[in-house]
N, C-alpha and C positions, 0 to 999 in steps of 0.2 A: 577415590571419587570416580564415578563412572563417566566416561566420555559421552558427550551428547552428539547425536546424529545431526549432520548439516543437511540442507536441502539437497535432495537427490541421493542421500545415503540411507534412506529408510529401509531398503531391501538388501543391503549388502553389509558385510561385517565392517564395523567402524575401524578405519585405519589408525595406526599408532600416531599419536601427536605428542609433541614436546613443547615446552615453554618457549615463547619468543624471546625471553629475557635470559641473559647469561652474564656472569661476572668474571672478569679477568683481573687478578690483583684486587684492587678495591674500586675498580671502574666497571660501570654497567653498560650493557649494549642490548640492542634488540635486533632480531633478524626477521627478514621478510620471506614469504614463500618463494620468491625469485632468487633467494640466496644473498641478498644485500644485507650487510651488517652495518648498523648505525651506532655511533658512539665515539668516544666514551662519554658517559654521563656520571655525575658525582654520586647519584643514588638511583636505586631502582625506580623510585617514584618519578624522578626526572626522565628516566628512560621511558616510562609509561606515558608521560606527557609527550615526549618526542614521537612515540609510536602513534598516538592519537593525532598529532599534527601531520605526520606522514600520511596516515590513512585519509585525513580530510583533503589533503592535496591530491592524492590519487583519485579520490571520488570526483574531483573537479575535472580530471583529464577526460578528453573525449575517448569513447570506446574505440579500440583498434579493430579494424575490419580484417577478417581472414581473407587474404588475397587469393588463397587457393579456391575459394568458393566463387570468386567473381571472374 
């Protein structure tokens, strides 16, 4: 399956991406771009629900301002 470009990646090579989900033993986890691992979950499907909940919470957080610009 070909990776899809994200916004801003139209003119550069698409970087390597891996799945956010991984299994250790029989327990499932998801990882974030920031390196946070969440789990364990009993199934991959439950880990997917956990990721959706996490992303919903993150979207509600106020944007952080870059202090270097101010």
